[in-house]
Each structure stands twice: as structure tokens, then as C-alpha cells.
C-alpha positions as YAML, in Angstrom:
chain: A
units: angstrom
residues:
- id: 1
  name: MET
  ca: [153.08, 77.35, 116.39]
- id: 2
  name: PRO
  ca: [151.63, 76.89, 112.30]
- id: 3
  name: GLU
  ca: [148.09, 76.35, 112.04]
- id: 4
  name: PRO
  ca: [147.51, 72.34, 111.34]
- id: 5
  name: GLU
  ca: [146.65, 71.59, 108.15]
- id: 6
  name: PRO
  ca: [142.75, 70.83, 107.21]
- id: 7
  name: SER
  ca: [141.68, 67.32, 107.26]
- id: 8
  name: PRO
  ca: [140.79, 66.15, 103.73]
- id: 9
  name: ARG
  ca: [137.47, 65.59, 105.11]
- id: 10
  name: ALA
  ca: [136.80, 69.20, 105.59]
- id: 11
  name: GLN
  ca: [136.77, 70.09, 102.10]
- id: 12
  name: TYR
  ca: [134.37, 68.56, 99.15]
- id: 13
  name: ASP
  ca: [136.13, 66.40, 96.56]
- id: 14
  name: LEU
  ca: [135.52, 67.86, 93.01]
- id: 15
  name: LEU
  ca: [138.19, 65.32, 91.17]
- id: 16
  name: GLY
  ca: [134.54, 63.91, 89.50]
- id: 17
  name: VAL
  ca: [132.09, 65.23, 86.87]
- id: 18
  name: LYS
  ca: [131.08, 68.70, 87.58]
- id: 19
  name: ALA
  ca: [127.86, 69.38, 86.02]
- id: 20
  name: ALA
  ca: [125.79, 72.75, 85.43]
- id: 21
  name: LEU
  ca: [122.44, 73.21, 84.25]
- id: 22
  name: LEU
  ca: [121.59, 76.92, 83.02]
- id: 23
  name: LEU
  ca: [117.49, 77.62, 82.53]
- id: 24
  name: ALA
  ca: [117.17, 80.91, 81.49]
- id: 25
  name: VAL
  ca: [114.09, 82.86, 80.23]
- id: 26
  name: ILE
  ca: [115.30, 85.47, 78.39]
- id: 27
  name: GLN
  ca: [112.17, 87.36, 76.41]
- id: 28
  name: ASP
  ca: [111.15, 90.54, 77.94]
- id: 29
  name: ARG
  ca: [114.12, 90.35, 80.23]
- id: 30
  name: PRO
  ca: [116.86, 92.87, 78.90]
- id: 31
  name: GLY
  ca: [120.09, 91.89, 79.61]
- id: 32
  name: ALA
  ca: [119.60, 88.43, 80.42]
- id: 33
  name: GLN
  ca: [121.68, 87.21, 77.57]
- id: 34
  name: HIS
  ca: [124.69, 88.52, 78.86]
- id: 35
  name: ASP
  ca: [124.20, 87.01, 82.42]
- id: 36
  name: VAL
  ca: [123.58, 83.32, 80.09]
- id: 37
  name: LYS
  ca: [127.13, 84.16, 78.27]
- id: 38
  name: ALA
  ca: [129.28, 85.34, 81.16]
- id: 39
  name: LEU
  ca: [127.68, 82.42, 83.66]
- id: 40
  name: GLY
  ca: [128.49, 79.79, 81.03]
- id: 41
  name: ASP
  ca: [132.12, 81.01, 80.25]
- id: 42
  name: LEU
  ca: [132.71, 81.18, 84.32]
- id: 43
  name: CYS
  ca: [130.99, 77.12, 84.55]
- id: 44
  name: ARG
  ca: [133.43, 76.31, 81.56]
- id: 45
  name: SER
  ca: [136.44, 77.67, 83.05]
- id: 46
  name: LEU
  ca: [135.66, 76.08, 86.28]
- id: 47
  name: GLY
  ca: [135.27, 72.71, 84.64]
- id: 48
  name: PHE
  ca: [131.83, 72.31, 84.83]
- id: 49
  name: GLU
  ca: [129.86, 70.22, 82.04]
- id: 50
  name: ILE
  ca: [127.23, 72.84, 80.88]
- id: 51
  name: THR
  ca: [123.49, 71.89, 79.64]
- id: 52
  name: LEU
  ca: [121.54, 75.26, 78.49]
- id: 53
  name: ARG
  ca: [118.21, 75.62, 77.99]
- id: 54
  name: MET
  ca: [116.73, 79.15, 76.82]
- id: 55
  name: ASP
  ca: [113.18, 80.58, 77.40]
- id: 56
  name: PRO
  ca: [111.64, 77.15, 79.52]
- id: 57
  name: THR
  ca: [108.03, 77.45, 80.06]
- id: 58
  name: ALA
  ca: [107.36, 76.45, 83.65]
- id: 59
  name: GLN
  ca: [106.49, 72.97, 82.91]
- id: 60
  name: GLY
  ca: [109.67, 72.97, 81.12]
- id: 61
  name: PHE
  ca: [111.98, 73.86, 84.01]
- id: 62
  name: GLN
  ca: [110.40, 71.08, 86.05]
- id: 63
  name: ALA
  ca: [111.10, 68.87, 83.05]
- id: 64
  name: GLU
  ca: [114.81, 70.03, 82.55]
- id: 65
  name: LEU
  ca: [115.52, 69.32, 86.08]
- id: 66
  name: ALA
  ca: [114.08, 65.78, 86.07]
- id: 67
  name: GLN
  ca: [116.23, 65.13, 82.84]
- id: 68
  name: PHE
  ca: [119.24, 66.50, 84.41]
- id: 69
  name: ARG
  ca: [118.85, 64.26, 87.72]
- id: 70
  name: GLU
  ca: [118.25, 61.16, 85.54]
- id: 71
  name: ARG
  ca: [121.43, 62.11, 83.28]
- id: 72
  name: LEU
  ca: [123.58, 62.85, 86.71]
- id: 73
  name: ASP
  ca: [122.02, 59.15, 88.06]
- id: 74
  name: THR
  ca: [123.01, 57.41, 85.15]
- id: 75
  name: CYS
  ca: [126.39, 58.90, 84.62]
- id: 76
  name: ARG
  ca: [129.00, 56.30, 84.17]
- id: 77
  name: GLY
  ca: [131.76, 57.97, 86.52]
- id: 78
  name: PRO
  ca: [131.50, 59.47, 89.95]
- id: 79
  name: VAL
  ca: [129.62, 62.85, 90.12]
- id: 80
  name: SER
  ca: [131.40, 65.26, 92.55]
- id: 81
  name: CYS
  ca: [129.15, 68.64, 92.49]
- id: 82
  name: ALA
  ca: [126.09, 69.90, 90.48]
- id: 83
  name: LEU
  ca: [125.20, 73.88, 89.78]
- id: 84
  name: VAL
  ca: [121.84, 74.81, 88.72]
- id: 85
  name: ALA
  ca: [121.24, 78.70, 87.56]
- id: 86
  name: LEU
  ca: [117.61, 79.35, 87.45]
- id: 87
  name: MET
  ca: [116.95, 82.82, 85.79]
- id: 88
  name: ALA
  ca: [113.55, 84.19, 85.30]
- id: 89
  name: HIS
  ca: [110.65, 86.90, 86.13]
- id: 90
  name: GLY
  ca: [109.68, 86.03, 89.75]
- id: 91
  name: GLY
  ca: [105.79, 86.16, 90.98]
- id: 92
  name: PRO
  ca: [104.81, 88.02, 94.08]
- id: 93
  name: GLN
  ca: [105.51, 85.20, 96.66]
- id: 94
  name: GLY
  ca: [108.78, 83.87, 95.00]
- id: 95
  name: GLN
  ca: [107.54, 81.64, 92.32]
- id: 96
  name: LEU
  ca: [109.53, 81.52, 89.16]
- id: 97
  name: LEU
  ca: [107.77, 82.32, 85.98]
- id: 98
  name: GLY
  ca: [108.13, 80.68, 82.86]
- id: 99
  name: ALA
  ca: [108.31, 81.86, 79.57]
- id: 100
  name: ASP
  ca: [104.53, 80.87, 79.33]
- id: 101
  name: GLY
  ca: [104.21, 83.15, 82.28]
- id: 102
  name: GLN
  ca: [102.98, 79.99, 84.16]
- id: 103
  name: GLU
  ca: [104.42, 79.33, 87.91]
- id: 104
  name: VAL
  ca: [106.88, 77.02, 89.24]
- id: 105
  name: GLN
  ca: [107.78, 76.76, 92.85]
- id: 106
  name: PRO
  ca: [111.75, 76.92, 93.11]
- id: 107
  name: GLU
  ca: [111.40, 74.77, 96.49]
- id: 108
  name: ALA
  ca: [110.16, 72.00, 93.97]
- id: 109
  name: LEU
  ca: [113.28, 72.80, 91.51]
- id: 110
  name: VAL
  ca: [115.73, 72.12, 94.46]
- id: 111
  name: GLN
  ca: [113.91, 68.94, 95.71]
- id: 112
  name: GLU
  ca: [114.22, 67.17, 92.66]
- id: 113
  name: LEU
  ca: [117.89, 67.44, 92.62]
- id: 114
  name: SER
  ca: [118.01, 66.84, 96.39]
- id: 115
  name: HIS
  ca: [116.77, 63.45, 95.32]
- id: 116
  name: CYS
  ca: [119.46, 62.80, 92.81]
- id: 117
  name: ARG
  ca: [121.58, 59.26, 94.19]
- id: 118
  name: ALA
  ca: [124.70, 60.24, 92.40]
- id: 119
  name: LEU
  ca: [124.69, 63.76, 94.29]
- id: 120
  name: TRP
  ca: [124.16, 62.06, 97.69]
- id: 121
  name: GLY
  ca: [126.92, 63.66, 100.04]
- id: 122
  name: ARG
  ca: [127.64, 65.94, 97.05]
- id: 123
  name: PRO
  ca: [127.43, 69.60, 96.90]
- id: 124
  name: LYS
  ca: [124.30, 70.89, 95.17]
- id: 125
  name: ILE
  ca: [124.36, 74.82, 94.34]
- id: 126
  name: PHE
  ca: [121.40, 76.78, 93.14]
- id: 127
  name: LEU
  ca: [121.53, 80.36, 91.73]
- id: 128
  name: LEU
  ca: [117.97, 82.21, 91.45]
- id: 129
  name: GLN
  ca: [118.08, 85.55, 89.75]
- id: 130
  name: ALA
  ca: [114.24, 86.30, 89.60]
- id: 131
  name: CYS
  ca: [112.58, 88.48, 92.42]
- id: 132
  name: CYS
  ca: [111.52, 86.91, 95.44]
- id: 133
  name: GLY
  ca: [108.25, 89.64, 95.81]
- id: 134
  name: GLY
  ca: [107.42, 93.08, 95.13]
- id: 135
  name: ASN
  ca: [108.76, 95.26, 97.97]
- id: 136
  name: ARG
  ca: [111.83, 97.47, 97.08]
- id: 137
  name: ASP
  ca: [114.39, 98.53, 99.54]
- id: 138
  name: ALA
  ca: [115.20, 102.22, 99.91]
- id: 139
  name: GLY
  ca: [118.21, 101.80, 102.26]
- id: 140
  name: VAL
  ca: [118.12, 103.19, 106.03]
- id: 141
  name: GLY
  ca: [119.77, 105.58, 108.27]
- id: 142
  name: PRO
  ca: [122.22, 108.08, 107.16]
- id: 143
  name: VAL
  ca: [123.90, 105.35, 104.67]
- id: 144
  name: ALA
  ca: [120.84, 106.54, 101.78]
- id: 145
  name: LEU
  ca: [121.19, 109.75, 101.96]
- id: 146
  name: PRO
  ca: [124.65, 110.34, 100.67]
- id: 147
  name: TRP
  ca: [124.23, 107.85, 97.75]
- id: 148
  name: TYR
  ca: [120.64, 109.79, 97.16]
- id: 149
  name: TRP
  ca: [122.62, 112.84, 96.58]
- id: 150
  name: ARG
  ca: [125.36, 111.31, 94.42]
- id: 151
  name: TRP
  ca: [122.69, 110.14, 92.40]
- id: 152
  name: LEU
  ca: [121.05, 113.34, 91.68]
- id: 153
  name: ARG
  ca: [124.54, 114.86, 90.50]
- id: 154
  name: THR
  ca: [125.39, 111.74, 88.54]
- id: 155
  name: PRO
  ca: [121.99, 109.44, 87.47]
- id: 156
  name: PRO
  ca: [122.86, 106.01, 86.23]
- id: 157
  name: ALA
  ca: [122.88, 106.28, 82.53]
- id: 158
  name: ILE
  ca: [120.96, 102.45, 82.13]
- id: 159
  name: PRO
  ca: [117.50, 102.34, 83.91]
- id: 160
  name: THR
  ca: [117.45, 99.31, 85.88]
- id: 161
  name: GLN
  ca: [114.68, 96.68, 85.79]
- id: 162
  name: ALA
  ca: [113.17, 94.69, 87.79]
- id: 163
  name: ASP
  ca: [112.76, 90.49, 87.67]
- id: 164
  name: VAL
  ca: [109.19, 90.78, 88.55]
- id: 165
  name: LEU
  ca: [105.85, 90.89, 86.39]
- id: 166
  name: GLN
  ca: [103.56, 91.57, 89.29]
- id: 167
  name: ILE
  ca: [104.13, 94.22, 91.86]
- id: 168
  name: HIS
  ca: [102.70, 94.05, 95.22]
- id: 169
  name: THR
  ca: [104.07, 96.45, 97.99]
- id: 170
  name: ASP
  ca: [102.30, 94.55, 100.69]
- id: 171
  name: ALA
  ca: [103.41, 91.06, 100.51]
- id: 172
  name: GLN
  ca: [102.40, 90.25, 104.00]
- id: 173
  name: GLY
  ca: [101.69, 86.74, 104.66]
- id: 174
  name: SER
  ca: [103.94, 85.42, 101.69]
- id: 175
  name: PRO
  ca: [104.95, 81.62, 102.43]
- id: 176
  name: SER
  ca: [108.65, 80.75, 103.44]
- id: 177
  name: ARG
  ca: [110.54, 79.37, 100.33]
- id: 178
  name: GLY
  ca: [113.47, 77.78, 102.18]
- id: 179
  name: PRO
  ca: [113.98, 73.92, 101.68]
- id: 180
  name: ILE
  ca: [111.56, 71.54, 103.48]
- id: 181
  name: SER
  ca: [113.46, 70.97, 107.07]
- id: 182
  name: GLY
  ca: [113.51, 67.82, 108.90]
- id: 183
  name: SER
  ca: [115.03, 65.03, 106.36]
- id: 184
  name: SER
  ca: [118.76, 64.06, 105.61]
- id: 185
  name: ASP
  ca: [118.64, 65.02, 102.04]
- id: 186
  name: GLN
  ca: [118.54, 68.22, 102.75]
- id: 187
  name: ALA
  ca: [122.17, 68.58, 103.46]
- id: 188
  name: ASP
  ca: [124.58, 69.70, 101.05]
- id: 189
  name: ILE
  ca: [122.70, 72.24, 99.60]
- id: 190
  name: LEU
  ca: [123.65, 75.90, 98.60]
- id: 191
  name: THR
  ca: [121.15, 78.50, 97.57]
- id: 192
  name: VAL
  ca: [121.56, 81.96, 96.47]
- id: 193
  name: TYR
  ca: [118.55, 84.24, 95.82]
- id: 194
  name: ALA
  ca: [119.02, 87.58, 94.26]
- id: 195
  name: ALA
  ca: [117.29, 89.25, 96.52]
- id: 196
  name: THR
  ca: [115.88, 88.89, 99.89]
- id: 197
  name: GLU
  ca: [112.26, 87.40, 100.97]
- id: 198
  name: ASP
  ca: [109.43, 89.60, 99.51]
- id: 199
  name: CYS
  ca: [111.76, 91.91, 97.65]
- id: 200
  name: VAL
  ca: [112.78, 92.74, 93.70]
- id: 201
  name: ALA
  ca: [116.33, 91.19, 92.18]
- id: 202
  name: TYR
  ca: [117.54, 94.02, 89.88]
- id: 203
  name: ARG
  ca: [118.69, 93.77, 86.20]
- id: 204
  name: ASP
  ca: [119.64, 95.97, 83.51]
- id: 205
  name: GLU
  ca: [120.96, 95.86, 79.94]
- id: 206
  name: LYS
  ca: [124.51, 94.73, 81.09]
- id: 207
  name: GLY
  ca: [123.02, 92.14, 83.08]
- id: 208
  name: SER
  ca: [121.78, 91.43, 86.71]
- id: 209
  name: ASP
  ca: [123.93, 92.56, 89.95]
- id: 210
  name: LEU
  ca: [123.89, 89.02, 91.19]
- id: 211
  name: VAL
  ca: [125.17, 87.10, 88.16]
- id: 212
  name: GLN
  ca: [128.01, 89.99, 86.76]
- id: 213
  name: THR
  ca: [128.99, 90.20, 90.27]
- id: 214
  name: LEU
  ca: [129.37, 86.93, 91.33]
- id: 215
  name: VAL
  ca: [131.40, 86.20, 87.86]
- id: 216
  name: GLU
  ca: [133.92, 88.71, 88.54]
- id: 217
  name: VAL
  ca: [134.20, 87.72, 92.17]
- id: 218
  name: LEU
  ca: [134.95, 83.83, 91.34]
- id: 219
  name: ARG
  ca: [137.24, 84.88, 88.29]
- id: 220
  name: ALA
  ca: [139.70, 86.94, 90.62]
- id: 221
  name: ASN
  ca: [139.50, 83.98, 92.91]
- id: 222
  name: PRO
  ca: [138.28, 80.70, 91.47]
- id: 223
  name: ARG
  ca: [139.96, 78.51, 94.20]
- id: 224
  name: GLY
  ca: [138.59, 80.14, 97.18]
- id: 225
  name: ASP
  ca: [135.92, 79.52, 99.63]
- id: 226
  name: LEU
  ca: [132.57, 79.79, 97.97]
- id: 227
  name: LEU
  ca: [130.70, 80.77, 101.12]
- id: 228
  name: GLU
  ca: [133.26, 83.23, 101.79]
- id: 229
  name: LEU
  ca: [133.20, 84.33, 98.04]
- id: 230
  name: LEU
  ca: [129.50, 84.59, 98.15]
- id: 231
  name: THR
  ca: [129.78, 86.99, 101.37]
- id: 232
  name: GLU
  ca: [132.10, 88.88, 99.12]
- id: 233
  name: VAL
  ca: [129.80, 89.21, 96.60]
- id: 234
  name: ASN
  ca: [126.73, 90.08, 98.47]
- id: 235
  name: ARG
  ca: [129.00, 93.12, 100.27]
- id: 236
  name: ARG
  ca: [129.24, 94.52, 96.60]
- id: 237
  name: VAL
  ca: [125.99, 93.92, 95.89]
- id: 238
  name: CYS
  ca: [124.65, 95.84, 98.69]
- id: 239
  name: GLU
  ca: [126.95, 98.52, 98.33]
- id: 240
  name: LEU
  ca: [125.35, 99.13, 94.53]
- id: 241
  name: ASP
  ca: [122.72, 101.92, 94.06]
- id: 242
  name: VAL
  ca: [120.04, 101.18, 92.12]
- id: 243
  name: LEU
  ca: [117.43, 103.09, 89.82]
- id: 244
  name: GLY
  ca: [114.47, 101.26, 89.61]
- id: 245
  name: PRO
  ca: [112.20, 100.71, 86.67]
- id: 246
  name: ASP
  ca: [108.98, 102.56, 87.92]
- id: 247
  name: CYS
  ca: [110.08, 105.47, 90.12]
- id: 248
  name: ASN
  ca: [112.87, 108.47, 90.29]
- id: 249
  name: GLU
  ca: [114.33, 107.17, 93.70]
- id: 250
  name: LEU
  ca: [117.30, 105.06, 94.18]
- id: 251
  name: ARG
  ca: [116.81, 101.31, 95.85]
- id: 252
  name: LYS
  ca: [119.47, 99.26, 97.48]
- id: 253
  name: ALA
  ca: [119.31, 95.29, 96.98]
- id: 254
  name: CYS
  ca: [120.69, 92.21, 99.17]
- id: 255
  name: LEU
  ca: [121.29, 88.80, 98.26]
- id: 256
  name: GLU
  ca: [120.15, 85.93, 100.59]
- id: 257
  name: ILE
  ca: [122.16, 82.96, 100.82]
- id: 258
  name: ARG
  ca: [121.28, 79.46, 102.64]
- id: 259
  name: SER
  ca: [123.61, 77.13, 103.34]
- id: 260
  name: SER
  ca: [123.85, 73.39, 104.38]
- id: 261
  name: LEU
  ca: [127.09, 72.42, 103.41]
- id: 262
  name: ARG
  ca: [128.96, 70.27, 105.47]
- id: 263
  name: ARG
  ca: [132.42, 71.20, 104.21]
- id: 264
  name: ARG
  ca: [134.23, 73.66, 102.43]
- id: 265
  name: LEU
  ca: [133.52, 74.17, 98.81]
- id: 266
  name: CYS
  ca: [136.45, 75.33, 96.61]
- id: 267
  name: LEU
  ca: [135.36, 75.04, 92.77]
- id: 268
  name: GLN
  ca: [138.79, 74.56, 91.47]
- id: 269
  name: ALA
  ca: [141.67, 73.00, 92.92]
...
């Protein structure tokens, strides 16, 4: 017996305006410019209207989100989806650092957009390319040894940088960075962190693991379910062997994906 066709309510309707806001700190982050270009090109190919701001200060991050929300709320036509990419160094407890070195809490930026009237019931996507702490993942068990020996034979040509300015090996007591729970405005949010809690995110002169892998996967299957595609992105990122900037040992990376989506989300029909 053939499987029944999915209900129209099972998938978000993206026939309205799709808007993207890309906020990227480029200074002192080699390779970040390639992330901006790759992500911008991808968003355009998926039909997003793009706003790009380079090297925002901490206050600038907040101001740009507030202006983005206001533009969406005053948009003449229906808004169907918003994507916000936040690319910067991260502090020891998951803060974003503006170009001025000051801190901004990513939760505050997510909360700003969750109150956007035009996006009520619409998907809101956040990509955070930044460290969430100072811990490095050395890998576990029998998996770590083979890639360590492979690296000894063929070391990576480009050293990898960590998107963190202050390195804290002991990040105990770090506050959770999840969205505030218990309120209905937290539905329809998808947040993708470049690293798990307390861990660093990596980037080299060609760009970051998260952005470059995400672009590759979405370009190959732009009509796929986004959560399924992100699972594939995470699989590929987890398989990478990363040579950190401050040691001669390989490290591993892993994304963290948090979703309160209520329907399937396909960015291209």
C-alpha cells in the first residue's frame, strides 16, 4: 500500500518573503570572509532577501536584530521564514564578542526575533558560528587512535583557528545557552551551534567547518528537510580531524542542533 501524501499542514509554507540577516565579525578571524560569501551565495540561490553587516560591535549585533525585526513587522507582504547567521569569536561561557571585544548574549538576539509579529508561526533559523567555551574534544575510544596516526603521516596543511579569544579549560558552572522555556513564542525556532556547550568551534583560512559543510550539503539537496540535512552536516563535521592552533594534537568537533519546529522545513519548493 502506498504511503499517504503528507498533509499541507505538515510542512511550513514558504511562499512569502524569506529574509536573511548575516552578521559577521571579520577582523582577526582569517577565513571568515569565505563563510560570508559562501553563505550569502547559498541564501540568494534559495530565494532569501539578504542583509549583510560586517564587523558589528556588541551593541551593533543588538541594533541590527532590532532593525531586522522592525523591517519584517512592517513588510507589506507575508513573511514566511527568517534566517539569522551570527559569526564571531565566542567568550568562555558562550557569549558572542563584537568587533569591539564587548559581549552580547546570543539568547537575547534569539529572543528579539521570537517576538517578531510577522514571524508568529513561521520558522526562525539561527546559525551561530562561534565558540561556546574553551574545552577541546580529543575524541574517545578506538576512533581517536586511527585518525591520530593518519595525521602523523599527513598533517593538515592549514592550521585551524578556534573562534574563541579567551581559553578556559575549566568551564564548569557555565550557564545554559538554550532559549527561555515555558512561553509559546519559543515555538518554530531552529538554532544551530558550531560547537557543543563549553567547547570551541573551528575555522581555518578556507572558512569554518559549520558554514562550509552546511553550504555543501544544502547545495546538493536544497529541497530536502532541513533537520535531516543538518543531521548529515553534523555527521560530516564529527568525522573531521582538526589540528588546533595551540597544540600539536588533533581535535574533534560536533554541532549542537536545537529545534522547536512544528512542521517539516524545506527551504526550496
